[in-house]
N, C-alpha and C positions, 0 to 999 in steps of 0.2 A: 675626736676620738675621746671617750670618756674613761673615768677611772674605775668603773665597777668591774671587777674581776669575779666571775661566778664561781662560788664554792660548791663543790660536789659533794654528795654523800659518799661514804667509803665504797658502797657497792658500785655507784656509777663510775667511780675512779678505777675500779678493777675492771669493769667492763671495757673501758677505754684503753688502760694500759696493759691489761694481761689477757684479755679475751681474744678469740680468734679474729684475724682481720682477713677479710675477703681479698682474694688475689685481685690486683689492679687489671682492668680489661686491656686487651692489647690495643694500642693506640691505631686510629684509622689511618694515620700516616707516621712513619718513623724518621721522616725527613722534613727540614724546615719548609714552610710554605708562607705565602702572603707576602705583602710588601715590607720593606725594611722600616722599622720604627726609628725615627730620628730624635736622639736624645736631646740634640741642641735645641730643636724646635720645643720640645716639651719643657725644657729648662726655661725658655723665654715665656712659654705660657704661664710658668709658675712665677716668674718675676713680674709679669704684666699684671697678675692678680695682686701680688704684693704692692706693686706701685700704687694702688688705690689706698693703702694703709690696712690696718686691721678690719676685716668685714664682719664686724660685730653686729648684732641684730639691732635694727632700727637706726642705723648709722648712715650717713650719706655715702661713705665708702661702700657699704653693703649694697645700696640701691645702684650705685654707679657700676660697680662689679657685675651685678646681675644683668644689667643692659649689655655689658661687654661680653659676658658669657653667651647670652642669647645671641648676640650679633655674630660671634665667631662660629657657633654651630650652624647658623643660617648661612654664613659665607662658604661652609662646606656642604651645602646642599641638603641640610637636615631640616626637616619639618618641626618646629619648636612650639611646645605649648607651655607657657608659664602658669603654674598652678599656684595661685595666690589665696592665702587664708591668714586669718588672725588665730594665733594660738596663745595659750597662757604658759608663761614660764614658771619655774619652781616658786619664785616670789610673787606670783600674781601679775608680773608684767605682761601686757599684751604685746606679743612678738608678731611683727610684720613678716610673715614667712612666705617665701617664693621657691617652691620646688620648680626646677627647670627640666623638662623632658624633651629631649632632641631624639628624633626618630629617623633612621635609614631605611628607605623602603617601607614606609608606614603602612602601605597596602597588604603586605605580606603577612600572613597569620603565623608563620613559622618564625619565632622571634627569640633572641638572646638579650639579656639584660645586663648593662654594665652600670655601676652607680658610685658614686663618692659624695662625701659632704662638702659644701663649699664655704659655709660660715666659719668665723674665727671664734675661738674661746675669749670670752669678755675679760677673763681674770687669769693672770699667770699663777694659779694658786698652787702650783707644784714648783715653783722657782725656789732654788736654794736660799735666796735673799728675801726675807719676809717683806721688806720695803716694795718689792715688786709684785705681791700677791694680788693686787687690785688693778694691775695695769693690764691692758689688753694684749693678746698674743698675735703676733704677725701671721702665724698659722702657715709658713711656707711649706712645711711637710704635712702638718695636721689640718688638712683641708685643700690647699692649693695644688699639692702633688698629685692628688687623685684626680682632680678635675684637669690638670695639665695632661696626665696621661690619656685620658679620654678624649680631649681635644686633638691630641696628635693621632690618636687611633681613628677618630672620625675624619681627620684630613687624608690620612693614607687610604681608608677604604672608599672615600669619595673619589680620590684620583684613580685608584686602581678600577674602581667601579666593576669588580667582578665577583663580589660576594653574593651568593645566592640565597640569602636568608636576611631577616630583618633584624636590625639592632636598635636598642633603646638605650640612650645614655641619659641617666637620671642623676641630676645634681641636687642631692637632698639638702635642705636648709634646716636651720634650728637644731642641729645635732649636738652642738657643744655649748648649750646654755644650761647644761645641768647642774646640779647642787654643787656649790663650791666647797672645797676642803675647809675653808675658814668660816663657813656658816654654822650657826648654832643647830643643833638638833641632828636627826638622822637622816641620810638621803633616802627618800621614799622609794626611789629605784625607777619611776617612770618619768623622770624629768629629763631624760636623754633621748636622742633620735627622734624628736617630736615631728620633724618634717616627714621622716620615713614612716612613723606611726600614722600620719595623717594620710599620706599617699597610699599606703597598704590597705587602708579602709576606704579610701575614695581614690581609686585608680584614675588616670587621666582618660582612659577609654573604659566604658561599661564592658564588663567581662574580660578585661585584659589578662592575658596570661602569657608566659614565656617558658622555654625549655628549661632554662636555669638563669640564675643571676650570679655576678661576680662583683663583690664590693671592694673597692681599692682605698684603703685608709693608711695614711702615712707611707707612702710608696716611694718617697725620694730621699730618704735620710741617709747619712753616712753610717757605714759599718752595719748595714741592715740585713738581717736574715728573716725569712718568712717561714716560721715554723707552722705546723698544721694546727689551726685554731679549733678548740674543742667543739664549739656549738656547730661549726661548719662540718665537723666529722659527724656529729649526731644528726644533723638534718640533710646533708648533702655530700656524703662521704664519696660517692662515685664522681662528683664534680671536683672535689679535692683531688682525686686520683688523676682526673683528666688534666688539671691545670698544672700539678707537679710533673707530671710526665711531659707536658709541653715544654716546661722550663728546662728539663734536661735535654730535650730533642734540640732546642735552639741554643744550647750551650750555656745556660745559666742555672744549672742544677745545684750549683754551691750557694746560690741565694735562697734556694728553696729546700732546706733540709727535710728529709722525710721523717722528722721527729715531732711529736706532739708538743704544742705550746700550752697556753692557757685558754680558759673560756672567757669570752668578752660580750659584755652588752654593747651592741653596736647597730648600726643601720639595717644589717642582715637579719636581725632577729624578727622584726616585724614583717619583713618580706617573706620570711619562713613561716611565722606562725599566724599572721593575719592575712597577708596576700596568697599564702599557701604555694609560693614559688621557691623551689630548692635554691638557696643562694649561700655562698661562701664568702669568707672574709680574707682577703689578702692583707695581712697587717703585721708588722714587726714585732718580734719577741727578744728581748735582751736579757737572757737569763742571768747574767753576770753584773749587770748595771745597778749600782746601789741607789741612784736617783730615781729610776723607773724601770720597770720591765718593758716599757715602751720606748726607752731610749733616754739619753740625758738631756734632750732639749724639750721633752713633751710637757706641754703646759707651762712653759717658761718663756721669758723674754728672748731667749736664744733660739727659739723655733723661727729662723730667719734664712735668707738666701745663702748666708755663709755657710750653712749646714746642709745644703742640698747637693746631692751627688748625681751627676749625670749617668754614672754607670748603674746606679739603682734604678733610675728611671728607664734605662735602656732594658735592664732585665726584666722589669714588669711589663713594659709595653711590648716587647717582642713576644713574650710569653702569652699576653693576651691576643695578639694578632696571630699566633701559632694556634691558639684554641679556636678562634672564629674561623679560620681558614682550613682547619682540619675537620670541621664538622661537616657531615653529609646530609 
């Protein structure tokens, strides 16, 4: 997840904070549905990614983890397409990018998209200790947690095998190679979410579309609450309503307060603006954290397994399953 928080004009702020909000639609089911999400399993998936070390671009750990992710999705019966391409980083570095697309029931045209980024930040440039600024981030939360939740969801829907719609799990690469805080000059703004930008312009299947998408970013942290991200409200308000309702139905409404957070430049933006698929971002907001509104471990050397919370993984995973299984 990158550091760029979108600043709105006063008029846009008024629209979001004071304008009339449409009533949320009545949920298609008001009771929990679908299989149980197993937090211990997701926690292990998170740990196994971290066992490779930081999955920074062009590293051996990055390549090894890519093959592991591909193999895990395949073991759950998913059809997997590795989308490999060379992209340019903010500093001109050629980045060997691999977006990983895993599909459940790929022949169905009615599809839902789940996504997360899987690469690690090469620099802990928000660490309180300047000596750590050029060290890589383990990215247990900011990367591994979203993939871990998707893997457990894939495992559960494959075992139940009762979902009557297609699901695509996309692991976006090269999300976190954006402009470092210590670099000279101004962030040009388009150096983040490079893998998502590429996929949105070059989808894995010609003419690909989906009902909507849900991006999972930093979904395993301690003390996390998921406020409603502003760009999600702008592009896909009805999907925000759907997900926050689902969280309440499965008993995790406290993790999903119905308050507005900030606007984020993240992988969901190219999905919305280039691929034209309405997509929301489930991402934490810590309004009282001095270190970062993304939480105290964001882009620091402390983004490790010691700061991953099974309860947070459970809240997000069960909410996503509720969304999938309540669709008609």
